[in-house]
Every structure is written in C-alpha cells, then in structure tokens.
C-alpha positions as a LaTeX table, in Angstrom:
\begin{tabular}{lrrr}
\hline
Residue & $x$ (\AA) & $y$ (\AA) & $z$ (\AA) \\
\hline
Met1 & $-144.78$ & 176.38 & $-82.70$ \\
Gly2 & $-143.84$ & 176.57 & $-86.38$ \\
Leu3 & $-144.56$ & 173.93 & $-89.00$ \\
Ser4 & $-141.03$ & 172.49 & $-88.87$ \\
Glu5 & $-141.16$ & 172.21 & $-85.08$ \\
Thr6 & $-144.58$ & 170.53 & $-85.26$ \\
Phe7 & $-143.26$ & 168.15 & $-87.93$ \\
Val8 & $-140.22$ & 167.21 & $-85.82$ \\
Ala9 & $-142.38$ & 166.79 & $-82.68$ \\
Thr10 & $-144.85$ & 164.60 & $-84.55$ \\
Leu11 & $-142.08$ & 162.45 & $-86.01$ \\
Gly12 & $-140.54$ & 162.18 & $-82.55$ \\
Gly13 & $-143.88$ & 161.02 & $-81.15$ \\
Trp14 & $-144.23$ & 158.40 & $-83.87$ \\
Ile15 & $-140.67$ & 157.16 & $-83.33$ \\
Glu16 & $-141.30$ & 156.82 & $-79.60$ \\
Val17 & $-144.49$ & 154.80 & $-80.14$ \\
Phe18 & $-142.90$ & 152.72 & $-82.89$ \\
Met19 & $-139.81$ & 151.85 & $-80.85$ \\
Arg20 & $-141.73$ & 151.12 & $-77.65$ \\
Arg21 & $-144.22$ & 148.81 & $-79.39$ \\
Ser22 & $-141.61$ & 147.09 & $-81.56$ \\
Met23 & $-139.09$ & 146.55 & $-78.79$ \\
Arg24 & $-141.69$ & 145.35 & $-76.27$ \\
Asn25 & $-142.75$ & 142.48 & $-78.52$ \\
Phe26 & $-139.15$ & 141.78 & $-79.52$ \\
Ile27 & $-137.95$ & 141.63 & $-75.90$ \\
Leu28 & $-140.87$ & 139.42 & $-74.88$ \\
Tyr29 & $-140.07$ & 137.02 & $-77.72$ \\
Ala30 & $-136.39$ & 136.90 & $-76.72$ \\
Arg31 & $-137.25$ & 136.22 & $-73.07$ \\
Gln32 & $-139.74$ & 133.50 & $-73.98$ \\
Asn33 & $-136.97$ & 131.79 & $-75.95$ \\
Gly34 & $-134.31$ & 132.18 & $-73.26$ \\
Leu35 & $-132.26$ & 134.72 & $-75.23$ \\
Ser36 & $-130.58$ & 137.91 & $-74.07$ \\
Met37 & $-130.67$ & 140.99 & $-76.26$ \\
Thr38 & $-126.91$ & 140.59 & $-76.76$ \\
Gln39 & $-127.41$ & 137.05 & $-78.03$ \\
Val40 & $-130.10$ & 138.25 & $-80.44$ \\
Ala41 & $-127.80$ & 141.08 & $-81.60$ \\
Ala42 & $-125.05$ & 138.52 & $-82.23$ \\
Met43 & $-127.45$ & 136.39 & $-84.26$ \\
Phe44 & $-128.44$ & 139.41 & $-86.38$ \\
Gln45 & $-124.74$ & 140.19 & $-86.91$ \\
Ile46 & $-124.09$ & 136.63 & $-88.07$ \\
His47 & $-127.17$ & 136.74 & $-90.30$ \\
Arg48 & $-126.03$ & 140.00 & $-91.95$ \\
Lys49 & $-122.44$ & 138.88 & $-92.52$ \\
Gly50 & $-123.08$ & 135.23 & $-93.26$ \\
Ile51 & $-120.10$ & 133.49 & $-91.74$ \\
Ser52 & $-118.42$ & 135.42 & $-88.92$ \\
Asn53 & $-115.66$ & 134.87 & $-86.43$ \\
Val54 & $-115.48$ & 135.58 & $-82.72$ \\
Ser55 & $-113.55$ & 138.84 & $-83.08$ \\
Asp56 & $-116.00$ & 140.18 & $-85.72$ \\
Ile57 & $-118.89$ & 139.59 & $-83.35$ \\
Gly58 & $-117.01$ & 141.00 & $-80.36$ \\
Asp59 & $-116.08$ & 144.13 & $-82.30$ \\
Glu60 & $-119.63$ & 144.65 & $-83.54$ \\
Leu61 & $-121.13$ & 144.23 & $-80.07$ \\
Gly62 & $-118.39$ & 146.19 & $-78.29$ \\
Ile63 & $-117.38$ & 143.26 & $-76.09$ \\
Thr64 & $-114.10$ & 141.43 & $-75.56$ \\
Asn65 & $-113.26$ & 138.29 & $-77.52$ \\
Pro66 & $-113.56$ & 136.11 & $-74.37$ \\
Ala67 & $-117.04$ & 137.56 & $-73.69$ \\
Ala68 & $-118.04$ & 137.01 & $-77.33$ \\
Ser69 & $-116.73$ & 133.46 & $-77.14$ \\
Gln70 & $-118.83$ & 132.73 & $-74.03$ \\
Leu71 & $-121.90$ & 134.29 & $-75.62$ \\
Leu72 & $-121.43$ & 132.20 & $-78.76$ \\
Glu73 & $-120.87$ & 129.04 & $-76.73$ \\
Arg74 & $-124.31$ & 129.49 & $-75.18$ \\
Leu75 & $-125.81$ & 129.93 & $-78.66$ \\
Val76 & $-124.02$ & 126.77 & $-79.85$ \\
Leu77 & $-125.40$ & 124.84 & $-76.87$ \\
Gln78 & $-128.90$ & 126.11 & $-77.71$ \\
Gly79 & $-128.45$ & 124.89 & $-81.29$ \\
Leu80 & $-128.82$ & 128.39 & $-82.74$ \\
Val81 & $-125.34$ & 128.74 & $-84.23$ \\
Val82 & $-122.74$ & 126.32 & $-85.50$ \\
Arg83 & $-119.00$ & 126.66 & $-85.12$ \\
Thr84 & $-116.58$ & 125.16 & $-87.63$ \\
Glu85 & $-112.88$ & 125.46 & $-88.38$ \\
Asp86 & $-111.72$ & 128.03 & $-90.89$ \\
Pro87 & $-110.42$ & 125.99 & $-93.85$ \\
Asn88 & $-107.57$ & 128.51 & $-94.32$ \\
Asp89 & $-106.51$ & 128.64 & $-90.67$ \\
Arg90 & $-107.58$ & 125.82 & $-88.37$ \\
Arg91 & $-106.88$ & 127.99 & $-85.31$ \\
Leu92 & $-109.78$ & 130.24 & $-86.26$ \\
Lys93 & $-113.44$ & 129.32 & $-85.87$ \\
Gln94 & $-116.21$ & 130.26 & $-88.26$ \\
Ile95 & $-119.61$ & 131.02 & $-86.80$ \\
Ala96 & $-122.84$ & 130.63 & $-88.78$ \\
Leu97 & $-126.52$ & 130.45 & $-87.93$ \\
Ser98 & $-128.03$ & 127.00 & $-87.79$ \\
Lys99 & $-131.38$ & 126.29 & $-89.46$ \\
Gln100 & $-132.97$ & 126.61 & $-86.02$ \\
Gly101 & $-131.18$ & 129.94 & $-85.52$ \\
Glu102 & $-132.57$ & 131.24 & $-88.82$ \\
Val103 & $-136.08$ & 130.21 & $-87.74$ \\
Val104 & $-135.70$ & 131.93 & $-84.36$ \\
Leu105 & $-134.40$ & 135.09 & $-86.04$ \\
Gln106 & $-137.31$ & 135.19 & $-88.50$ \\
Glu107 & $-139.79$ & 134.59 & $-85.67$ \\
Ser108 & $-138.23$ & 137.43 & $-83.67$ \\
Ile109 & $-138.64$ & 139.78 & $-86.65$ \\
His110 & $-142.28$ & 138.74 & $-86.99$ \\
Ala111 & $-142.86$ & 139.26 & $-83.25$ \\
Arg112 & $-141.35$ & 142.73 & $-83.53$ \\
Gln113 & $-143.59$ & 143.63 & $-86.48$ \\
Lys114 & $-146.83$ & 141.87 & $-85.44$ \\
Trp115 & $-148.31$ & 145.04 & $-83.98$ \\
Leu116 & $-147.98$ & 146.70 & $-87.40$ \\
Glu117 & $-150.38$ & 144.12 & $-88.83$ \\
Asp118 & $-152.82$ & 144.92 & $-86.01$ \\
Leu119 & $-152.41$ & 148.63 & $-86.74$ \\
Ala120 & $-153.04$ & 148.14 & $-90.47$ \\
Glu121 & $-156.42$ & 146.57 & $-89.65$ \\
Arg122 & $-157.45$ & 149.81 & $-87.92$ \\
Ile123 & $-156.49$ & 152.14 & $-90.77$ \\
Ser124 & $-158.78$ & 152.60 & $-93.77$ \\
Pro125 & $-157.45$ & 151.90 & $-97.27$ \\
Glu126 & $-157.50$ & 155.64 & $-98.02$ \\
Glu127 & $-155.49$ & 156.40 & $-94.86$ \\
Gln128 & $-153.06$ & 153.60 & $-95.72$ \\
Glu129 & $-152.45$ & 155.22 & $-99.12$ \\
Gln130 & $-151.72$ & 158.56 & $-97.41$ \\
Val131 & $-149.33$ & 156.96 & $-94.94$ \\
Ile132 & $-147.57$ & 155.04 & $-97.71$ \\
Ala133 & $-147.08$ & 158.25 & $-99.71$ \\
Ala134 & $-145.77$ & 160.14 & $-96.67$ \\
Leu135 & $-143.41$ & 157.34 & $-95.64$ \\
Asn136 & $-142.06$ & 157.06 & $-99.19$ \\
Ile137 & $-141.24$ & 160.77 & $-99.06$ \\
Leu138 & $-139.42$ & 160.26 & $-95.74$ \\
Ile139 & $-137.52$ & 157.24 & $-97.07$ \\
Glu140 & $-136.41$ & 159.21 & $-100.12$ \\
Arg141 & $-135.32$ & 162.24 & $-98.05$ \\
Val142 & $-133.41$ & 160.10 & $-95.55$ \\
Gly143 & $-131.61$ & 158.53 & $-98.49$ \\
Gln144 & $-130.59$ & 162.01 & $-99.58$ \\
Leu145 & $-129.24$ & 162.73 & $-96.08$ \\
Glu146 & $-127.14$ & 159.57 & $-96.23$ \\
Asp147 & $-125.66$ & 160.70 & $-99.55$ \\
Met148 & $-124.47$ & 163.97 & $-97.98$ \\
Pro149 & $-120.89$ & 164.16 & $-96.72$ \\
Ala150 & $-120.54$ & 163.99 & $-92.94$ \\
Pro151 & $-120.04$ & 167.39 & $-91.30$ \\
Asp152 & $-116.54$ & 168.14 & $-90.07$ \\
Ser153 & $-116.22$ & 167.51 & $-86.36$ \\
\hline
\end{tabular}
C-alpha cells in the first residue's frame, strides 16, 4: 500500500472512530432528554438561521410541511422552541429557540464532545502539539478543496 492509500485509510479509521464516539454520546443525550434526532436537527437548523418558518425547517430536513409542523408542535410543548406570528404576514409563523432550547442544544454539543476532553487527558503535550499541527494542515487543505469549482456532472 502506497503512502497516499495509507493516509486515506488512516483518515478513514479516524473518521469512523470520531463519528461513532461523537454520535453515541449525542444520541444518548437526545434519548435522555426525550428528543428524536429529527427534533435535534430541527433545533440546530433554527439555531443556525435564527428565526425560521415551518417550510424552511421542512425543506432542510427533507420532510413535508405537515410533518415539520407536527415536529415543531412537540418542541413547543416541551418548551424548546417558541412560535410567534410573522409581523409582515400574520398567516405565517416564526419559529425560534427558547432559552431552554438553547441550553439543551449547548448541552447536546458538550455531550457530543465530552469524549474529546477525555482523549486530551491521555495525550501528552508534545503529542497534542503534533496533532494540532496536523489538523491545521487538514483544515487548510479542506478549505482549498471548498474553494475549487465543483466538477461537471
């Protein structure tokens, strides 16, 4: 196996471990708080956009407006989002995270990343410096990929 193949295989191994560990803690947190992954995804969507509407959330999640409306109703009942009238069109509803929703979202992020803190305790300062340098190279190179035009399909 050549260096490039070894590099790709090693990155693939790291991604697998990273995703498995991160998602396990994230899913456990969601379950403990009575949330589905779709509800959590909706909350992240609302957090990113600020104020959203039902169709924005439905489009982002790939679900129908009635399904998005039901999902949001459950979040409203749990006190995680608030629904208000659009001041420009009273027929439309604006959806925003409540203070409790923001707290739950931040806790979910911490739950997802907690294992990284545990990992950091097991890596020497010298190794941490090496990992930081390598990850900064990867971050920079990925940024360069994103700047490239998409290949013609």
